[in-house]
N, CA and C atoms of all chains as a GROMACS GRO file, in nm:
protein
  594
    1UNK      N    1  12.065   9.434   8.439
    1UNK     CA    2  12.087   9.468   8.298
    1UNK      C    3  12.068   9.618   8.274
    2UNK      N    4  11.951   9.668   8.317
    2UNK     CA    5  11.923   9.810   8.295
    2UNK      C    6  11.943   9.892   8.421
    3UNK      N    7  11.921   9.828   8.535
    3UNK     CA    8  11.927   9.901   8.661
    3UNK      C    9  12.052   9.860   8.737
    4UNK      N   10  12.131   9.955   8.774
    4UNK     CA   11  12.250   9.926   8.853
    4UNK      C   12  12.246  10.016   8.975
    5UNK      N   13  12.208   9.959   9.089
    5UNK     CA   14  12.190  10.041   9.208
    5UNK      C   15  12.077  10.140   9.185
    6UNK      N   16  12.105  10.267   9.203
    6UNK     CA   17  12.003  10.368   9.181
    6UNK      C   18  12.016  10.430   9.042
    7UNK      N   19  12.103  10.374   8.960
    7UNK     CA   20  12.123  10.430   8.827
    7UNK      C   21  12.047  10.346   8.724
    8UNK      N   22  11.978  10.417   8.635
    8UNK     CA   23  11.900  10.349   8.532
    8UNK      C   24  11.937  10.413   8.399
    9UNK      N   25  11.953  10.329   8.297
    9UNK     CA   26  11.982  10.384   8.165
    9UNK      C   27  11.857  10.453   8.110
   10UNK      N   28  11.874  10.535   8.009
   10UNK     CA   29  11.760  10.604   7.947
   10UNK      C   30  11.656  10.501   7.900
   11UNK      N   31  11.707  10.399   7.829
   11UNK     CA   32  11.615  10.298   7.774
   11UNK      C   33  11.551  10.215   7.885
   12UNK      N   34  11.630  10.184   7.988
   12UNK     CA   35  11.575  10.109   8.101
   12UNK      C   36  11.465  10.185   8.172
   13UNK      N   37  11.488  10.315   8.191
   13UNK     CA   38  11.386  10.398   8.256
   13UNK      C   39  11.260  10.403   8.172
   14UNK      N   40  11.278  10.414   8.040
   14UNK     CA   41  11.162  10.420   7.951
   14UNK      C   42  11.084  10.289   7.956
   15UNK      N   43  11.156  10.176   7.958
   15UNK     CA   44  11.089  10.046   7.963
   15UNK      C   45  11.012  10.028   8.093
   16UNK      N   46  11.076  10.068   8.202
   16UNK     CA   47  11.012  10.054   8.334
   16UNK      C   48  10.886  10.140   8.341
   17UNK      N   49  10.899  10.263   8.294
   17UNK     CA   50  10.786  10.355   8.293
   17UNK      C   51  10.672  10.298   8.207
   18UNK      N   52  10.709  10.252   8.088
   18UNK     CA   53  10.610  10.198   7.994
   18UNK      C   54  10.539  10.077   8.055
   19UNK      N   55  10.614   9.991   8.120
   19UNK     CA   56  10.556   9.870   8.179
   19UNK      C   57  10.455   9.905   8.288
   20UNK      N   58  10.495   9.992   8.380
   20UNK     CA   59  10.409  10.024   8.494
   20UNK      C   60  10.284  10.102   8.452
   21UNK      N   61  10.302  10.197   8.362
   21UNK     CA   62  10.186  10.275   8.317
   21UNK      C   63  10.093  10.187   8.232
   22UNK      N   64  10.149  10.096   8.154
   22UNK     CA   65  10.067  10.006   8.073
   22UNK      C   66   9.979   9.917   8.162
   23UNK      N   67  10.035   9.871   8.274
   23UNK     CA   68   9.958   9.789   8.368
   23UNK      C   69   9.838   9.870   8.421
   24UNK      N   70   9.864   9.997   8.456
   24UNK     CA   71   9.755  10.081   8.509
   24UNK      C   72   9.649  10.106   8.401
   25UNK      N   73   9.693  10.136   8.280
   25UNK     CA   74   9.597  10.159   8.170
   25UNK      C   75   9.511  10.035   8.147
   26UNK      N   76   9.577   9.919   8.151
   26UNK     CA   77   9.504   9.794   8.124
   26UNK      C   78   9.402   9.764   8.232
   27UNK      N   79   9.432   9.806   8.356
   27UNK     CA   80   9.340   9.778   8.467
   27UNK      C   81   9.216   9.867   8.462
   28UNK      N   82   9.223   9.974   8.385
   28UNK     CA   83   9.111  10.067   8.381
   28UNK      C   84   9.020  10.036   8.262
   29UNK      N   85   8.905   9.983   8.292
   29UNK     CA   86   8.803   9.971   8.190
   29UNK      C   87   8.799   9.843   8.110
   30UNK      N   88   8.890   9.751   8.134
   30UNK     CA   89   8.885   9.624   8.062
   30UNK      C   90   8.826   9.517   8.153
   31UNK      N   91   8.735   9.439   8.097
   31UNK     CA   92   8.659   9.346   8.180
   31UNK      C   93   8.734   9.219   8.217
   32UNK      N   94   8.794   9.155   8.118
   32UNK     CA   95   8.853   9.024   8.144
   32UNK      C   96   9.005   9.032   8.153
   33UNK      N   97   9.060   8.929   8.214
   33UNK     CA   98   9.206   8.923   8.229
   33UNK      C   99   9.274   8.918   8.093
   34UNK      N  100   9.214   8.844   8.002
   34UNK     CA  101   9.272   8.832   7.867
   34UNK      C  102   9.275   8.968   7.798
   35UNK      N  103   9.166   9.043   7.812
   35UNK     CA  104   9.161   9.177   7.751
   35UNK      C  105   9.266   9.268   7.814
   36UNK      N  106   9.282   9.256   7.944
   36UNK     CA  107   9.379   9.340   8.013
   36UNK      C  108   9.522   9.310   7.967
   37UNK      N  109   9.551   9.181   7.955
   37UNK     CA  110   9.687   9.144   7.914
   37UNK      C  111   9.714   9.194   7.772
   38UNK      N  112   9.616   9.178   7.683
   38UNK     CA  113   9.633   9.225   7.545
   38UNK      C  114   9.652   9.376   7.541
   39UNK      N  115   9.571   9.446   7.618
   39UNK     CA  116   9.577   9.592   7.618
   39UNK      C  117   9.709   9.642   7.678
   40UNK      N  118   9.754   9.575   7.787
   40UNK     CA  119   9.881   9.613   7.850
   40UNK      C  120   9.996   9.592   7.752
   41UNK      N  121   9.992   9.479   7.681
   41UNK     CA  122  10.099   9.449   7.584
   41UNK      C  123  10.099   9.552   7.472
   42UNK      N  124   9.980   9.585   7.424
   42UNK     CA  125   9.968   9.684   7.316
   42UNK      C  126  10.022   9.820   7.362
   43UNK      N  127   9.980   9.863   7.481
   43UNK     CA  128  10.027   9.992   7.534
   43UNK      C  129  10.179   9.992   7.550
   44UNK      N  130  10.231   9.883   7.605
   44UNK     CA  131  10.375   9.874   7.629
   44UNK      C  132  10.452   9.886   7.497
   45UNK      N  133  10.408   9.810   7.397
   45UNK     CA  134  10.476   9.814   7.268
   45UNK      C  135  10.464   9.951   7.202
   46UNK      N  136  10.346  10.014   7.214
   46UNK     CA  137  10.328  10.148   7.157
   46UNK      C  138  10.417  10.251   7.227
   47UNK      N  139  10.425  10.239   7.361
   47UNK     CA  140  10.514  10.329   7.435
   47UNK      C  141  10.656  10.319   7.381
   48UNK      N  142  10.703  10.194   7.368
   48UNK     CA  143  10.841  10.173   7.322
   48UNK      C  144  10.858  10.223   7.179
   49UNK      N  145  10.765  10.186   7.091
   49UNK     CA  146  10.777  10.223   6.949
   49UNK      C  147  10.776  10.375   6.934
   50UNK      N  148  10.684  10.442   7.003
   50UNK     CA  149  10.674  10.588   6.990
   50UNK      C  150  10.796  10.655   7.055
   51UNK      N  151  10.840  10.600   7.168
   51UNK     CA  152  10.959  10.656   7.234
   51UNK      C  153  11.082  10.647   7.146
   52UNK      N  154  11.104  10.530   7.087
   52UNK     CA  155  11.219  10.512   6.999
   52UNK      C  156  11.202  10.599   6.872
   53UNK      N  157  11.079  10.607   6.823
   53UNK     CA  158  11.052  10.689   6.705
   53UNK      C  159  11.083  10.837   6.730
   54UNK      N  160  11.040  10.888   6.843
   54UNK     CA  161  11.066  11.028   6.878
   54UNK      C  162  11.217  11.050   6.896
   55UNK      N  163  11.283  10.950   6.956
   55UNK     CA  164  11.429  10.962   6.975
   55UNK      C  165  11.499  10.974   6.839
   56UNK      N  166  11.455  10.896   6.742
   56UNK     CA  167  11.515  10.904   6.609
   56UNK      C  168  11.485  11.039   6.543
   57UNK      N  169  11.364  11.090   6.562
   57UNK     CA  170  11.330  11.221   6.505
   57UNK      C  171  11.415  11.332   6.567
   58UNK      N  172  11.447  11.317   6.695
   58UNK     CA  173  11.525  11.421   6.765
   58UNK      C  174  11.675  11.407   6.740
   59UNK      N  175  11.718  11.293   6.686
   59UNK     CA  176  11.861  11.266   6.672
   59UNK      C  177  11.936  11.375   6.595
   60UNK      N  178  11.884  11.427   6.482
   60UNK     CA  179  11.958  11.530   6.408
   60UNK      C  180  11.983  11.657   6.490
   61UNK      N  181  11.901  11.681   6.590
   61UNK     CA  182  11.915  11.805   6.669
   61UNK      C  183  11.994  11.783   6.798
   62UNK      N  184  12.049  11.663   6.814
   62UNK     CA  185  12.113  11.630   6.942
   62UNK      C  186  12.256  11.680   6.952
   63UNK      N  187  12.312  11.727   6.843
   63UNK     CA  188  12.451  11.777   6.851
   63UNK      C  189  12.467  11.902   6.766
   64UNK      N  190   8.944   8.096   8.285
   64UNK     CA  191   8.993   8.232   8.309
   64UNK      C  192   8.888   8.312   8.386
   65UNK      N  193   8.933   8.378   8.484
   65UNK     CA  194   8.841   8.453   8.570
   65UNK      C  195   8.800   8.585   8.504
   66UNK      N  196   8.673   8.612   8.509
   66UNK     CA  197   8.627   8.743   8.464
   66UNK      C  198   8.561   8.813   8.580
   67UNK      N  199   8.549   8.944   8.567
   67UNK     CA  200   8.480   9.019   8.672
   67UNK      C  201   8.335   9.046   8.632
   68UNK      N  202   8.295   8.989   8.515
   68UNK     CA  203   8.159   9.010   8.468
   68UNK      C  204   8.056   8.951   8.562
   69UNK      N  205   8.093   8.838   8.624
   69UNK     CA  206   7.997   8.767   8.706
   69UNK      C  207   7.986   8.825   8.846
   70UNK      N  208   8.067   8.924   8.876
   70UNK     CA  209   8.060   8.984   9.009
   70UNK      C  210   7.931   9.062   9.025
   71UNK      N  211   7.879   9.068   9.147
   71UNK     CA  212   7.758   9.146   9.170
   71UNK      C  213   7.784   9.294   9.149
   72UNK      N  214   7.678   9.364   9.110
   72UNK     CA  215   7.694   9.509   9.088
   72UNK      C  216   7.737   9.574   9.217
   73UNK      N  217   7.846   9.647   9.212
   73UNK     CA  218   7.900   9.705   9.333
   73UNK      C  219   7.812   9.814   9.390
   74UNK      N  220   7.744   9.887   9.301
   74UNK     CA  221   7.664   9.999   9.349
   74UNK      C  222   7.550   9.952   9.439
   75UNK      N  223   7.501   9.830   9.412
   75UNK     CA  224   7.394   9.777   9.494
   75UNK      C  225   7.444   9.740   9.634
   76UNK      N  226   7.571   9.697   9.640
   76UNK     CA  227   7.626   9.654   9.768
   76UNK      C  228   7.684   9.771   9.848
   77UNK      N  229   7.712   9.882   9.783
   77UNK     CA  230   7.774   9.996   9.852
   77UNK      C  231   7.692  10.122   9.824
   78UNK      N  232   7.571  10.129   9.880
   78UNK     CA  233   7.483  10.241   9.846
   78UNK      C  234   7.539  10.377   9.884
   79UNK      N  235   7.614  10.385   9.993
   79UNK     CA  236   7.667  10.516  10.035
   79UNK      C  237   7.814  10.528  10.002
   80UNK      N  238   7.860  10.440   9.914
   80UNK     CA  239   8.004  10.424   9.902
   80UNK      C  240   8.079  10.515   9.807
   81UNK      N  241   8.022  10.564   9.699
   81UNK     CA  242   8.107  10.626   9.597
   81UNK      C  243   8.211  10.726   9.649
   82UNK      N  244   8.171  10.819   9.734
   82UNK     CA  245   8.268  10.916   9.786
   82UNK      C  246   8.369  10.848   9.876
   83UNK      N  247   8.321  10.756   9.958
   83UNK     CA  248   8.411  10.681  10.048
   83UNK      C  249   8.509  10.598   9.966
   84UNK      N  250   8.457  10.533   9.863
   84UNK     CA  251   8.542  10.451   9.776
   84UNK      C  252   8.649  10.538   9.710
   85UNK      N  253   8.607  10.656   9.663
   85UNK     CA  254   8.702  10.746   9.596
   85UNK      C  255   8.812  10.790   9.693
   86UNK      N  256   8.774  10.822   9.815
   86UNK     CA  257   8.874  10.867   9.914
   86UNK      C  258   8.970  10.754   9.950
   87UNK      N  259   8.914  10.634   9.972
   87UNK     CA  260   9.003  10.522  10.007
   87UNK      C  261   9.093  10.484   9.889
   88UNK      N  262   9.036  10.493   9.767
   88UNK     CA  263   9.117  10.461   9.648
   88UNK      C  264   9.232  10.560   9.632
   89UNK      N  265   9.206  10.684   9.670
   89UNK     CA  266   9.313  10.784   9.663
   89UNK      C  267   9.416  10.763   9.775
   90UNK      N  268   9.365  10.742   9.897
   90UNK     CA  269   9.454  10.733  10.013
   90UNK      C  270   9.549  10.614  10.003
   91UNK      N  271   9.495  10.499   9.967
   91UNK     CA  272   9.578  10.379   9.952
   91UNK      C  273   9.550  10.321   9.814
   92UNK      N  274   9.642  10.334   9.721
   92UNK     CA  275   9.619  10.285   9.585
   92UNK      C  276   9.572  10.139   9.584
   93UNK      N  277   9.460  10.114   9.516
   93UNK     CA  278   9.408   9.978   9.505
   93UNK      C  279   9.304   9.944   9.610
   94UNK      N  280   9.299  10.021   9.719
   94UNK     CA  281   9.207   9.987   9.828
   94UNK      C  282   9.061  10.006   9.785
   95UNK      N  283   9.034  10.106   9.705
   95UNK     CA  284   8.897  10.128   9.657
   95UNK      C  285   8.847  10.008   9.577
   96UNK      N  286   8.931   9.958   9.489
   96UNK     CA  287   8.894   9.840   9.410
   96UNK      C  288   8.883   9.716   9.498
   97UNK      N  289   8.969   9.710   9.599
   97UNK     CA  290   8.964   9.596   9.692
   97UNK      C  291   8.830   9.592   9.764
   98UNK      N  292   8.782   9.710   9.808
   98UNK     CA  293   8.652   9.717   9.877
   98UNK      C  294   8.537   9.681   9.782
   99UNK      N  295   8.560   9.704   9.653
   99UNK     CA  296   8.458   9.669   9.553
   99UNK      C  297   8.476   9.527   9.500
  100UNK      N  298   8.572   9.456   9.558
  100UNK     CA  299   8.601   9.317   9.522
  100UNK      C  300   8.651   9.302   9.379
  101UNK      N  301   8.720   9.403   9.333
  101UNK     CA  302   8.787   9.394   9.203
  101UNK      C  303   8.934   9.365   9.231
  102UNK      N  304   8.960   9.238   9.260
  102UNK     CA  305   9.092   9.200   9.310
  102UNK      C  306   9.204   9.232   9.211
  103UNK      N  307   9.182   9.193   9.086
  103UNK     CA  308   9.288   9.209   8.986
  103UNK      C  309   9.320   9.357   8.963
  104UNK      N  310   9.215   9.437   8.954
  104UNK     CA  311   9.237   9.581   8.933
  104UNK      C  312   9.307   9.642   9.054
  105UNK      N  313   9.266   9.598   9.173
  105UNK     CA  314   9.329   9.650   9.295
  105UNK      C  315   9.479   9.622   9.292
  106UNK      N  316   9.513   9.499   9.257
  106UNK     CA  317   9.655   9.461   9.251
  106UNK      C  318   9.727   9.540   9.143
  107UNK      N  319   9.661   9.554   9.028
  107UNK     CA  320   9.723   9.627   8.917
  107UNK      C  321   9.752   9.772   8.953
  108UNK      N  322   9.653   9.841   9.010
  108UNK     CA  323   9.674   9.982   9.044
  108UNK      C  324   9.775   9.997   9.158
  109UNK      N  325   9.773   9.903   9.253
  109UNK     CA  326   9.871   9.910   9.362
  109UNK      C  327  10.012   9.891   9.307
  110UNK      N  328  10.030   9.789   9.223
  110UNK     CA  329  10.163   9.763   9.168
  110UNK      C  330  10.213   9.880   9.084
  111UNK      N  331  10.124   9.933   9.000
  111UNK     CA  332  10.165  10.042   8.911
  111UNK      C  333  10.201  10.167   8.991
  112UNK      N  334  10.115  10.205   9.085
  112UNK     CA  335  10.139  10.327   9.163
  112UNK      C  336  10.261  10.310   9.253
  113UNK      N  337  10.266  10.198   9.324
  113UNK     CA  338  10.378  10.174   9.415
  113UNK      C  339  10.509  10.164   9.336
  114UNK      N  340  10.504  10.094   9.225
  114UNK     CA  341  10.625  10.078   9.144
  114UNK      C  342  10.677  10.212   9.096
  115UNK      N  343  10.590  10.293   9.041
  115UNK     CA  344  10.632  10.424   8.991
  115UNK      C  345  10.685  10.512   9.104
  116UNK      N  346  10.613  10.513   9.216
  116UNK     CA  347  10.654  10.600   9.328
  116UNK      C  348  10.787  10.555   9.387
  117UNK      N  349  10.801  10.426   9.413
  117UNK     CA  350  10.924  10.378   9.478
  117UNK      C  351  11.044  10.393   9.385
  118UNK      N  352  11.026  10.363   9.258
  118UNK     CA  353  11.137  10.383   9.162
  118UNK      C  354  11.171  10.532   9.154
  119UNK      N  355  11.069  10.616   9.155
  119UNK     CA  356  11.092  10.761   9.153
  119UNK      C  357  11.171  10.807   9.273
  120UNK      N  358  11.136  10.755   9.391
  120UNK     CA  359  11.210  10.792   9.512
  120UNK      C  360  11.353  10.738   9.504
  121UNK      N  361  11.367  10.615   9.456
  121UNK     CA  362  11.500  10.553   9.448
  121UNK      C  363  11.591  10.630   9.351
  122UNK      N  364  11.531  10.689   9.249
  122UNK     CA  365  11.608  10.768   9.154
  122UNK      C  366  11.633  10.910   9.206
  123UNK      N  367  11.583  10.936   9.323
  123UNK     CA  368  11.598  11.068   9.390
  123UNK      C  369  11.530  11.179   9.312
  124UNK      N  370  11.407  11.149   9.271
  124UNK     CA  371  11.325  11.251   9.206
  124UNK      C  372  11.274  11.351   9.307
  125UNK      N  373  11.226  11.464   9.257
  125UNK     CA  374  11.179  11.571   9.345
  125UNK      C  375  11.032  11.550   9.380
  126UNK      N  376  11.002  11.565   9.507
  126UNK     CA  377  10.863  11.562   9.555
  126UNK      C  378  10.825  11.706   9.584
  127UNK      N  379  10.729  11.757   9.510
  127UNK     CA  380  10.693  11.899   9.523
  127UNK      C  381  10.608  11.922   9.647
  128UNK      N  382  10.628  12.037   9.708
  128UNK     CA  383  10.546  12.073   9.824
  128UNK      C  384  10.442  12.176   9.781
  129UNK      N  385  10.350  12.200   9.871
  129UNK     CA  386  10.243  12.297   9.841
  129UNK      C  387  10.298  12.440   9.831
  130UNK      N  388  10.417  12.460   9.884
  130UNK     CA  389  10.476  12.594   9.885
  130UNK      C  390  10.561  12.623   9.762
  131UNK      N  391  10.540  12.545   9.655
  131UNK     CA  392  10.618  12.569   9.534
  131UNK      C  393  10.592  12.710   9.482
  132UNK      N  394  10.699  12.774   9.440
  132UNK     CA  395  10.688  12.914   9.400
  132UNK      C  396  10.627  12.931   9.261
  133UNK      N  397  10.657  12.839   9.170
  133UNK     CA  398  10.611  12.859   9.032
  133UNK      C  399  10.492  12.769   8.999
  134UNK      N  400  10.417  12.803   8.894
  134UNK     CA  401  10.298  12.725   8.858
  134UNK      C  402  10.329  12.580   8.827
  135UNK      N  403  10.444  12.553   8.765
  135UNK     CA  404  10.479  12.415   8.734
  135UNK      C  405  10.502  12.334   8.862
  136UNK      N  406  10.558  12.401   8.962
  136UNK     CA  407  10.576  12.336   9.091
  136UNK      C  408  10.441  12.300   9.153
  137UNK      N  409  10.345  12.390   9.137
  137UNK     CA  410  10.211  12.363   9.191
  137UNK      C  411  10.145  12.246   9.116
  138UNK      N  412  10.162  12.242   8.984
  138UNK     CA  413  10.111  12.129   8.906
  138UNK      C  414  10.179  11.999   8.951
  139UNK      N  415  10.309  12.009   8.976
  139UNK     CA  416  10.383  11.892   9.025
  139UNK      C  417  10.331  11.847   9.159
  140UNK      N  418  10.299  11.943   9.246
  140UNK     CA  419  10.245  11.910   9.377
  140UNK      C  420  10.111  11.836   9.363
  141UNK      N  421  10.025  11.886   9.274
  141UNK     CA  422   9.894  11.822   9.254
  141UNK      C  423   9.912  11.679   9.203
  142UNK      N  424  10.003  11.663   9.107
  142UNK     CA  425  10.030  11.529   9.053
  142UNK      C  426  10.086  11.438   9.161
  143UNK      N  427  10.183  11.488   9.237
  143UNK     CA  428  10.245  11.405   9.342
  143UNK      C  429  10.144  11.366   9.449
  144UNK      N  430  10.060  11.461   9.485
  144UNK     CA  431   9.960  11.436   9.589
  144UNK      C  432   9.864  11.324   9.549
  145UNK      N  433   9.846  11.306   9.419
  145UNK     CA  434   9.756  11.201   9.369
  145UNK      C  435   9.794  11.062   9.413
  146UNK      N  436   9.920  11.042   9.450
  146UNK     CA  437   9.962  10.906   9.487
  146UNK      C  438   9.924  10.870   9.630
  147UNK      N  439   9.851  10.958   9.697
  147UNK     CA  440   9.797  10.927   9.830
  147UNK      C  441   9.904  10.904   9.933
  148UNK      N  442   9.901  10.786   9.995
  148UNK     CA  443   9.992  10.758  10.107
  148UNK      C  444  10.138  10.769  10.065
  149UNK      N  445  10.167  10.742   9.939
  149UNK     CA  446  10.306  10.748   9.895
  149UNK      C  447  10.360  10.891   9.900
  150UNK      N  448  10.273  10.988   9.883
  150UNK     CA  449  10.318  11.127   9.893
  150UNK      C  450  10.361  11.157  10.037
  151UNK      N  451  10.281  11.105  10.131
  151UNK     CA  452  10.306  11.138  10.271
  151UNK      C  453  10.423  11.060  10.331
  152UNK      N  454  10.452  10.944  10.274
  152UNK     CA  455  10.569  10.869  10.324
  152UNK      C  456  10.691  10.892  10.236
  153UNK      N  457  10.681  10.990  10.149
  153UNK     CA  458  10.792  11.015  10.056
  153UNK      C  459  10.923  11.038  10.130
  154UNK      N  460  10.916  11.109  10.241
  154UNK     CA  461  11.039  11.141  10.314
  154UNK      C  462  11.107  11.016  10.370
  155UNK      N  463  11.026  10.914  10.398
  155UNK     CA  464  11.083  10.789  10.449
  155UNK      C  465  11.171  10.724  10.341
  156UNK      N  466  11.116  10.719  10.219
  156UNK     CA  467  11.189  10.658  10.108
  156UNK      C  468  11.297  10.753  10.056
  157UNK      N  469  11.270  10.880  10.072
  157UNK     CA  470  11.348  10.983  10.006
  157UNK      C  471  11.439  11.053  10.105
  158UNK      N  472  11.504  10.972  10.191
  158UNK     CA  473  11.582  11.030  10.300
  158UNK      C  474  11.698  11.115  10.250
  159UNK      N  475  11.753  11.077  10.134
  159UNK     CA  476  11.869  11.151  10.082
  159UNK      C  477  11.828  11.281  10.013
  160UNK      N  478  11.700  11.299   9.991
  160UNK     CA  479  11.654  11.420   9.924
  160UNK      C  480  11.665  11.410   9.773
  161UNK      N  481  11.606  11.507   9.706
  161UNK     CA  482  11.605  11.504   9.558
  161UNK      C  483  11.742  11.539   9.503
  162UNK      N  484  11.772  11.483   9.386
  162UNK     CA  485  11.895  11.518   9.315
  162UNK      C  486  11.863  11.522   9.166
  163UNK      N  487  11.819  11.639   9.121
  163UNK     CA  488  11.780  11.651   8.980
  163UNK      C  489  11.896  11.704   8.896
  164UNK      N  490  12.017  11.702   8.954
  164UNK     CA  491  12.134  11.741   8.874
  164UNK      C  492  12.172  11.630   8.778
  165UNK      N  493  12.125  11.508   8.802
  165UNK     CA  494  12.149  11.396   8.712
  165UNK      C  495  12.021  11.368   8.634
  166UNK      N  496  12.037  11.305   8.518
  166UNK     CA  497  11.919  11.270   8.438
  166UNK      C  498  11.829  11.175   8.516
  167UNK      N  499  11.889  11.083   8.592
  167UNK     CA  500  11.809  10.985   8.667
  167UNK      C  501  11.718  11.054   8.768
  168UNK      N  502  11.769  11.159   8.832
  168UNK     CA  503  11.688  11.232   8.928
  168UNK      C  504  11.569  11.299   8.860
  169UNK      N  505  11.594  11.349   8.740
  169UNK     CA  506  11.485  11.410   8.663
  169UNK      C  507  11.381  11.305   8.622
  170UNK      N  508  11.431  11.187   8.585
  170UNK     CA  509  11.337  11.077   8.555
  170UNK      C  510  11.255  11.045   8.678
  171UNK      N  511  11.322  11.045   8.794
  171UNK     CA  512  11.253  11.014   8.918
  171UNK      C  513  11.138  11.109   8.944
  172UNK      N  514  11.160  11.238   8.916
  172UNK     CA  515  11.053  11.337   8.933
  172UNK      C  516  10.933  11.300   8.848
  173UNK      N  517  10.959  11.256   8.724
  173UNK     CA  518  10.848  11.217   8.634
  173UNK      C  519  10.779  11.090   8.682
  174UNK      N  520  10.858  10.997   8.734
  174UNK     CA  521  10.799  10.872   8.785
  174UNK      C  522  10.705  10.902   8.901
  175UNK      N  523  10.748  10.990   8.991
  175UNK     CA  524  10.665  11.022   9.108
  175UNK      C  525  10.536  11.091   9.064
  176UNK      N  526  10.548  11.184   8.970
  176UNK     CA  527  10.427  11.251   8.919
  176UNK      C  528  10.336  11.151   8.848
  177UNK      N  529  10.395  11.060   8.771
  177UNK     CA  530  10.314  10.960   8.700
  177UNK      C  531  10.243  10.868   8.798
  178UNK      N  532  10.307  10.839   8.912
  178UNK     CA  533  10.242  10.756   9.015
  178UNK      C  534  10.112  10.822   9.061
  179UNK      N  535  10.118  10.953   9.081
  179UNK     CA  536   9.998  11.026   9.124
  179UNK      C  537   9.890  11.026   9.017
  180UNK      N  538   9.931  11.046   8.892
  180UNK     CA  539   9.833  11.049   8.783
  180UNK      C  540   9.767  10.912   8.766
  181UNK      N  541   9.850  10.808   8.774
  181UNK     CA  542   9.798  10.670   8.760
  181UNK      C  543   9.699  10.641   8.873
  182UNK      N  544   9.730  10.688   8.994
  182UNK     CA  545   9.638  10.662   9.105
  182UNK      C  546   9.509  10.741   9.088
  183UNK      N  547   9.518  10.861   9.033
  183UNK     CA  548   9.395  10.938   9.007
  183UNK      C  549   9.309  10.864   8.904
  184UNK      N  550   9.374  10.802   8.806
  184UNK     CA  551   9.301  10.718   8.710
  184UNK      C  552   9.229  10.604   8.783
  185UNK      N  553   9.298  10.547   8.881
  185UNK     CA  554   9.238  10.440   8.962
  185UNK      C  555   9.120  10.490   9.044
  186UNK      N  556   9.134  10.612   9.097
  186UNK     CA  557   9.024  10.672   9.176
  186UNK      C  558   8.901  10.690   9.088
  187UNK      N  559   8.923  10.742   8.968
  187UNK     CA  560   8.810  10.764   8.875
  187UNK      C  561   8.744  10.632   8.839
  188UNK      N  562   8.827  10.530   8.816
  188UNK     CA  563   8.774  10.398   8.781
  188UNK      C  564   8.693  10.340   8.896
  189UNK      N  565   8.748  10.347   9.018
  189UNK     CA  566   8.678  10.292   9.135
  189UNK      C  567   8.548  10.368   9.161
  190UNK      N  568   8.554  10.499   9.145
  190UNK     CA  569   8.433  10.581   9.166
  190UNK      C  570   8.325  10.542   9.064
  191UNK      N  571   8.367  10.524   8.940
  191UNK     CA  572   8.272  10.483   8.836
  191UNK      C  573   8.209  10.349   8.864
  192UNK      N  574   8.288  10.255   8.916
  192UNK     CA  575   8.234  10.123   8.951
  192UNK      C  576   8.136  10.138   9.066
  193UNK      N  577   8.173  10.215   9.166
  193UNK     CA  578   8.086  10.233   9.283
  193UNK      C  579   7.954  10.300   9.246
  194UNK      N  580   7.960  10.389   9.146
  194UNK     CA  581   7.837  10.454   9.100
  194UNK      C  582   7.755  10.366   9.008
  195UNK      N  583   7.813  10.255   8.965
  195UNK     CA  584   7.743  10.164   8.875
  195UNK      C  585   7.756  10.205   8.729
  196UNK      N  586   7.846  10.298   8.700
  196UNK     CA  587   7.863  10.342   8.563
  196UNK      C  588   7.965  10.256   8.487
  197UNK      N  589   8.047  10.187   8.563
  197UNK     CA  590   8.146  10.100   8.502
  197UNK      C  591   8.131   9.961   8.560
  198UNK      N  592   8.183   9.863   8.487
  198UNK     CA  593   8.174   9.725   8.537
  198UNK      C  594   8.301   9.692   8.613
   0.00000   0.00000   0.00000
């Protein structure tokens, strides 16, 4: 869907990056598996929301 | 649900370990946590670091060397070096070399740097556990 061979769409790359970094963040400092899953989900959603938000803010300057 | 709260204090079991744990955690992502019997964290840091590094190599991101001419290159080298073994086997995965003329190649450079930063986070976490400062 997002990855085709070695090519990744902008959004696909952002999602992949957000997912992997969120897993690492969640593994650092959270005691239980439930806490880790919640924290990873929160980080992932924040990554996406902030990324899309910044993209919209930059849109007027893109052309 | 499994928690790591019930695990024995790692610092008591590894009296001379903190520096050793930090080095092993850096050299092989997740190994420091594995030695401390933090299985889930070990797997998490290994998956995150390996995933970022391998995707970065697959996207043909740039792996900086110590001989970088500019300060940003040196910062990139420090970040890349953080991924431990993945930095040293980069040439195996990265046989075609970097291609930052495409956006994907530039993303790859960021993925590889992020792999190093994430692993450094893992090293700090493992060191803290070994010192008994973290659970």
